[in-house]
Structures are given as C-alpha cells and as structure tokens.
C-alpha positions as CSV (number, residue, x, y, z in Angstrom):
1,M,80.2,123.2,161.3
2,I,82.4,120.7,159.4
3,A,85.7,121.7,161.5
4,N,87.0,119.1,164.2
5,T,84.4,116.6,163.3
6,G,84.2,113.1,162.1
7,L,82.9,114.7,159.1
8,E,86.3,116.5,158.4
9,I,88.0,113.4,159.0
10,I,86.3,111.5,156.3
11,L,86.0,114.5,153.9
12,S,89.8,114.7,154.1
13,A,90.5,111.3,153.4
14,F,88.0,111.2,150.3
15,I,89.6,114.5,149.0
16,A,93.1,113.3,149.3
17,A,91.9,110.0,147.5
18,F,90.4,112.0,144.7
19,F,93.6,114.1,144.2
20,A,95.6,111.0,144.3
21,Q,93.4,109.6,141.2
22,M,93.5,113.0,139.5
23,F,97.4,112.9,139.8
24,K,97.3,109.1,138.4
25,L,95.5,110.6,135.3
26,L,97.8,113.4,134.9
27,F,101.0,111.2,135.2
28,Y,99.3,108.6,132.7
29,Y,98.7,111.7,130.2
30,T,102.6,113.1,130.7
31,Q,103.9,109.4,130.1
32,N,101.2,108.4,127.2
33,R,100.3,111.8,125.5
34,N,96.6,110.5,125.6
35,I,93.8,110.4,128.5
36,N,92.8,107.2,129.7
37,F,89.9,107.5,132.2
38,K,90.2,103.6,132.9
39,I,93.4,104.3,135.1
40,L,91.1,105.7,137.5
41,T,89.3,102.1,138.2
42,E,92.5,100.3,137.9
43,T,94.8,99.6,141.2
44,G,98.2,100.5,141.4
45,G,100.0,103.4,139.7
46,M,101.6,106.5,141.1
47,P,100.4,107.8,143.5
48,S,98.7,105.5,145.9
49,S,95.4,106.4,146.5
50,H,94.9,104.0,149.2
51,S,97.8,105.3,151.1
52,A,96.6,109.0,150.4
53,F,93.0,108.0,151.7
54,V,94.3,106.0,155.0
55,V,96.9,109.0,155.9
56,A,94.7,111.9,155.2
57,L,92.5,110.0,157.9
58,T,95.0,109.4,160.2
59,T,96.4,112.9,160.0
60,S,93.0,114.3,160.5
61,V,92.2,112.2,163.5
62,A,95.8,113.3,164.9
63,L,94.9,117.1,164.3
64,I,91.7,116.8,166.0
65,N,92.0,114.3,169.0
66,G,95.6,114.1,169.2
67,Y,98.7,112.0,168.7
68,R,98.2,110.5,172.0
69,S,94.4,109.4,171.4
70,I,93.2,106.0,171.2
71,E,91.6,107.0,167.8
72,F,94.7,108.1,166.4
73,A,96.3,104.7,167.6
74,I,93.7,102.7,166.0
75,A,93.8,104.9,162.7
76,L,97.4,104.6,162.4
77,G,97.6,100.8,163.0
78,S,94.8,100.5,160.2
79,A,96.9,103.0,157.7
80,A,100.2,100.8,158.4
81,V,98.3,97.4,157.6
82,V,96.9,99.1,154.2
83,M,100.0,100.5,153.1
84,Y,101.9,97.4,153.9
85,D,99.4,95.5,152.1
86,A,99.6,97.7,149.0
87,A,103.3,97.9,148.8
88,G,103.9,94.4,150.1
89,L,101.2,91.6,149.7
90,R,99.5,93.2,146.7
91,R,102.2,93.6,144.5
92,A,103.7,90.1,145.3
93,A,100.4,88.9,144.2
94,G,100.8,90.9,140.5
95,R,104.5,89.9,140.1
96,M,103.0,86.3,140.5
97,A,100.0,86.9,137.9
98,A,102.7,88.1,135.6
99,V,104.6,84.8,135.8
100,L,101.5,82.7,135.3
101,N,100.4,84.8,132.5
102,K,103.9,84.3,130.9
103,I,103.5,80.3,131.6
104,V,100.1,80.0,130.2
105,D,101.5,82.1,127.1
106,D,104.2,79.6,126.6
107,V,102.3,76.2,127.1
108,Y,99.5,77.6,124.2
109,S,101.6,79.5,122.3
110,D,101.0,76.9,119.2
111,D,97.8,75.9,120.5
112,K,94.3,77.6,119.5
113,T,92.4,76.7,122.7
114,H,94.5,79.1,124.3
115,P,92.5,80.7,127.5
116,S,91.6,84.1,126.8
117,G,91.6,85.3,130.2
118,R,94.7,87.0,131.7
119,L,95.4,87.7,135.4
120,I,95.8,91.2,136.3
121,E,99.3,91.9,136.9
122,L,99.1,95.6,138.4
123,L,97.5,94.9,141.6
124,G,99.8,96.7,144.1
125,H,102.3,99.6,144.2
126,T,106.2,100.2,144.3
127,P,107.0,101.7,147.9
128,I,107.9,105.1,146.3
129,E,104.2,105.3,145.1
130,V,103.2,104.2,148.6
131,I,105.2,107.0,150.1
132,V,104.1,109.6,147.7
133,G,100.4,109.0,148.4
134,A,101.0,109.1,151.8
135,L,102.9,112.6,151.7
136,L,99.7,113.6,149.6
137,G,97.3,112.4,152.2
138,C,99.2,114.3,154.9
139,V,99.3,117.3,152.9
140,V,95.8,117.5,152.0
141,A,94.6,116.6,155.8
142,I,96.8,119.7,157.1
143,A,95.6,122.1,154.3
144,Y,91.9,120.9,154.6
145,H,91.9,121.5,158.4
146,N,94.0,124.9,158.1
147,Y,91.2,125.9,155.9
148,L,88.2,124.7,157.9
149,T,89.8,126.4,161.1
150,L,90.6,130.0,159.7
C-alpha cells in the first residue's frame, strides 16, 4: 500500500514536477504556436517545477506526519531555500548572464574572433512562476493523498 508512506510523499513530488513540466510545454505552445520539447530540459519558465516538487513533498509530509512534526519542519525549510534560490539567486545570475552576453556582443561586434559560446540567461524564475509552481505542488499533493485514502 502506498498511502501514508514515504513512497506517497516522493511520488506526489514527482507527479507535481511532471505536471509543471507539461504546463510549461502547454504555455510555450499557446504563446508560440509550435511544440518545443527542449523547453522540458531548460531551467526557468511557468510554472516552477522545482517549487511544485518541494511544495508537493512538504504538503505530503504535513498530511501524513502532521504540521507539528520534525519531518514537516525539515521539508518546509528545504522548500523555502529552493524557492528563494529559484526566484532570487538564480534569477539574478540570469540577469548577470544577459549583461555579460551584451558586453561580449558590443566588444566583439566588428571582430571575427567573437566567442561563440553564450551564457544561459534564463536560469531562474519570476516570483509569480514560483508561486504558481508552489500552488500546483500543494494541489497535486492534496489530490493524490485524497485519491490514495479513499
């Protein structure tokens, strides 16, 4: 039986991340009218699959072990770090990459020895992408738990 076990916790997290990735594909299609499977392997985008994963994991721990458990506190702390990193540090690094790419383009604009490698600019998430991912993770965890405990 999967219900109320560690397996439920990890499966709900992976299911939430999977749904987040599928939504990324859907959002990309609605904006660009073509399918780009490469988006599934890139960082960033709506919604945050990292947030969906950690919040589903945290919600599942809360549903199984309670909101006052040590396991929930650990999961919540880890989720906060991951979501802060996604919306803060990684986003700032992406902005810095964009600036550096622009500088390289300006410096080498007339030079044929222009370095071919560019830094990846879309590294992090906007706060709304993190929030939507977190909400998705919470909904998936609750729905999966309810499904298993019918």
